[in-house]
LUMLUMNU-585866 format. One record per residue: residue number from 1; residue in three letters; x, y, z of N, C-alpha, C in turn. Coordinates in Angstrom, 3 decimals. Layout:
N
+-----+------+----------+----------+----------+----------+----------+----------+----------+----------+----------+
! seq ! type !    neast !   nnorth !      nup !   caeast !  canorth !     caup !    ceast !   cnorth !      cup !
+-----+------+----------+----------+----------+----------+----------+----------+----------+----------+----------+
! NUM !  ALA !        X !        Y !        Z !        X !        Y !        Z !        X !        Y !        Z !
...
+-----+------+----------+----------+----------+----------+----------+----------+----------+----------+----------+
//
This chain:
56
+-----+------+----------+----------+----------+----------+----------+----------+----------+----------+----------+
! seq ! type !    neast !   nnorth !      nup !   caeast !  canorth !     caup !    ceast !   cnorth !      cup !
+-----+------+----------+----------+----------+----------+----------+----------+----------+----------+----------+
!   1 !  UNK !  -35.224 !   17.949 !   12.258 !  -36.220 !   17.255 !   12.378 !  -37.254 !   17.876 !   13.645 !
!   2 !  UNK !  -38.242 !   17.985 !   13.102 !  -39.045 !   18.901 !   14.463 !  -40.205 !   17.766 !   14.940 !
!   3 !  UNK !  -40.712 !   16.721 !   13.955 !  -41.621 !   15.837 !   14.989 !  -41.007 !   14.599 !   14.912 !
!   4 !  UNK !  -41.416 !   14.208 !   15.891 !  -40.894 !   12.823 !   16.940 !  -42.312 !   11.843 !   17.242 !
!   5 !  UNK !  -41.866 !   10.578 !   17.037 !  -43.068 !    9.421 !   17.115 !  -42.531 !    8.775 !   18.653 !
!   6 !  UNK !  -43.176 !    8.924 !   19.500 !  -42.851 !    8.154 !   21.127 !  -43.831 !    7.423 !   21.389 !
!   7 !  UNK !  -43.381 !    6.171 !   21.828 !  -43.814 !    5.409 !   22.405 !  -45.020 !    5.268 !   23.653 !
!   8 !  UNK !  -46.060 !    5.095 !   23.891 !  -46.873 !    5.271 !   25.108 !  -46.495 !    4.180 !   25.884 !
!   9 !  UNK !  -45.998 !    4.003 !   27.256 !  -46.434 !    3.098 !   27.944 !  -47.224 !    2.256 !   27.873 !
!  10 !  UNK !  -47.174 !    0.769 !   28.149 !  -48.653 !   -0.006 !   27.906 !  -49.300 !    0.339 !   29.233 !
!  11 !  UNK !  -48.277 !    0.357 !   30.380 !  -49.122 !    0.834 !   31.619 !  -50.316 !    1.837 !   31.565 !
!  12 !  UNK !  -49.763 !    2.776 !   30.985 !  -50.529 !    4.063 !   30.368 !  -52.495 !    3.722 !   29.904 !
!  13 !  UNK !  -52.158 !    2.927 !   28.886 !  -53.104 !    2.471 !   28.322 !  -53.960 !    1.753 !   29.175 !
!  14 !  UNK !  -53.602 !    0.586 !   29.697 !  -54.307 !   -0.124 !   30.860 !  -54.809 !    0.657 !   32.037 !
!  15 !  UNK !  -54.242 !    1.786 !   32.455 !  -54.828 !    2.907 !   33.315 !  -56.072 !    3.788 !   32.432 !
!  16 !  UNK !  -56.183 !    3.625 !   31.497 !  -56.998 !    4.543 !   30.459 !  -58.551 !    4.178 !   30.930 !
!  17 !  UNK !  -58.746 !    2.475 !   31.116 !  -60.262 !    2.082 !   31.491 !  -60.972 !    2.600 !   30.314 !
!  18 !  UNK !  -60.933 !    2.604 !   28.828 !  -61.654 !    3.354 !   27.831 !  -61.949 !    4.708 !   28.085 !
!  19 !  UNK !  -61.819 !    5.081 !   28.891 !  -61.758 !    6.810 !   29.293 !  -60.841 !    7.758 !   28.109 !
!  20 !  UNK !  -60.986 !    7.729 !   26.855 !  -60.380 !    8.742 !   26.334 !  -60.047 !   10.163 !   26.579 !
!  21 !  UNK !  -60.476 !   10.725 !   27.620 !  -60.130 !   12.118 !   28.149 !  -59.456 !   11.637 !   29.179 !
!  22 !  UNK !  -59.448 !   10.801 !   29.808 !  -58.735 !   10.551 !   30.879 !  -57.346 !    9.923 !   30.432 !
!  23 !  UNK !  -57.350 !    9.322 !   29.234 !  -56.161 !    8.544 !   29.034 !  -54.982 !   10.110 !   27.731 !
!  24 !  UNK !  -55.631 !   10.717 !   27.413 !  -55.206 !   11.531 !   26.927 !  -54.431 !   12.809 !   27.896 !
!  25 !  UNK !  -55.215 !   12.685 !   29.130 !  -54.384 !   13.154 !   30.167 !  -53.039 !   12.771 !   30.680 !
!  26 !  UNK !  -53.591 !   11.367 !   30.835 !  -52.098 !   10.666 !   31.097 !  -50.866 !   10.928 !   30.197 !
!  27 !  UNK !  -51.513 !   10.856 !   29.122 !  -50.261 !   10.956 !   28.178 !  -49.577 !   12.281 !   27.852 !
!  28 !  UNK !  -50.249 !   13.305 !   28.178 !  -49.753 !   14.650 !   28.275 !  -49.081 !   14.930 !   29.217 !
!  29 !  UNK !  -49.133 !   14.265 !   30.386 !  -48.448 !   14.544 !   31.827 !  -47.280 !   13.421 !   31.533 !
!  30 !  UNK !  -47.399 !   12.669 !   30.755 !  -45.892 !   11.980 !   30.694 !  -45.293 !   12.606 !   29.871 !
!  31 !  UNK !  -45.701 !   13.171 !   28.547 !  -44.991 !   13.554 !   27.401 !  -44.165 !   14.995 !   28.221 !
!  32 !  UNK !  -44.888 !   15.049 !   29.009 !  -44.252 !   16.756 !   29.881 !  -43.279 !   16.299 !   30.507 !
!  33 !  UNK !  -43.226 !   15.003 !   30.988 !  -42.061 !   15.160 !   31.713 !  -40.856 !   14.212 !   30.963 !
!  34 !  UNK !  -41.022 !   13.519 !   30.198 !  -40.258 !   12.495 !   29.616 !  -39.695 !   13.630 !   28.091 !
!  35 !  UNK !  -40.450 !   14.334 !   27.599 !  -40.012 !   15.208 !   26.476 !  -40.334 !   16.654 !   26.495 !
!  36 !  UNK !  -39.802 !   17.364 !   27.863 !  -40.665 !   18.642 !   27.918 !  -40.157 !   19.854 !   26.879 !
!  37 !  UNK !  -39.401 !   19.354 !   26.113 !  -39.119 !   20.250 !   24.757 !  -40.105 !   20.414 !   23.847 !
!  38 !  UNK !  -41.256 !   19.272 !   23.840 !  -41.976 !   18.675 !   22.810 !  -43.539 !   18.935 !   23.500 !
!  39 !  UNK !  -44.290 !   18.935 !   22.145 !  -45.621 !   18.969 !   22.983 !  -46.491 !   18.031 !   21.781 !
!  40 !  UNK !  -47.412 !   17.651 !   22.340 !  -48.443 !   16.255 !   22.171 !  -48.968 !   17.076 !   20.592 !
!  41 !  UNK !  -49.314 !   16.570 !   19.427 !  -50.047 !   16.731 !   18.553 !  -51.259 !   16.177 !   18.344 !
!  42 !  UNK !  -50.955 !   14.610 !   18.316 !  -52.156 !   13.482 !   18.622 !  -51.571 !   12.228 !   18.949 !
!  43 !  UNK !  -52.624 !   11.372 !   19.375 !  -52.370 !   10.139 !   19.539 !  -52.534 !    9.610 !   18.440 !
!  44 !  UNK !  -51.761 !    8.381 !   18.024 !  -51.880 !    7.662 !   16.856 !  -51.692 !    6.219 !   16.905 !
!  45 !  UNK !  -51.446 !    5.487 !   15.901 !  -51.350 !    4.046 !   15.981 !  -52.130 !    2.956 !   17.083 !
!  46 !  UNK !  -53.406 !    3.455 !   17.054 !  -54.549 !    3.198 !   18.491 !  -53.505 !    3.052 !   19.572 !
!  47 !  UNK !  -53.391 !    4.528 !   19.927 !  -52.981 !    4.424 !   21.088 !  -51.621 !    4.357 !   21.929 !
!  48 !  UNK !  -50.776 !    4.256 !   20.726 !  -49.484 !    3.037 !   21.065 !  -48.663 !    4.104 !   20.971 !
!  49 !  UNK !  -48.677 !    5.477 !   20.195 !  -47.587 !    6.270 !   19.854 !  -48.307 !    7.699 !   19.740 !
!  50 !  UNK !  -47.321 !    8.667 !   20.104 !  -47.862 !   10.065 !   20.690 !  -46.941 !   10.874 !   19.439 !
!  51 !  UNK !  -47.520 !   11.459 !   18.641 !  -47.220 !   12.423 !   17.807 !  -46.563 !   13.847 !   18.563 !
!  52 !  UNK !  -45.321 !   13.761 !   18.251 !  -45.203 !   15.295 !   19.039 !  -44.373 !   15.964 !   18.249 !
!  53 !  UNK !  -44.389 !   17.440 !   18.713 !  -43.590 !   18.489 !   17.845 !  -42.911 !   19.426 !   18.665 !
!  54 !  UNK !  -41.736 !   20.011 !   18.054 !  -40.718 !   20.452 !   18.700 !  -41.105 !   21.907 !   18.993 !
!  55 !  UNK !  -41.512 !   22.287 !   20.585 !  -41.767 !   23.763 !   21.009 !  -40.518 !   24.713 !   20.334 !
!  56 !  UNK !  -41.586 !   25.883 !   20.241 !  -40.653 !   26.890 !   19.603 !  -40.286 !   27.964 !   20.569 !
+-----+------+----------+----------+----------+----------+----------+----------+----------+----------+----------+
//
């Protein structure tokens, strides 16, 4: 399985303050630290999940 759905911590959602670009940067940084072998495809489920794919 190459794709993975990873929950985004609520803490990051509260830090975003309605700034979509900043929120995405938070999520990218978090996923790079927690899942370094995956990369972000998109944020789904109203900002609660990150859809990731395995790096080649």
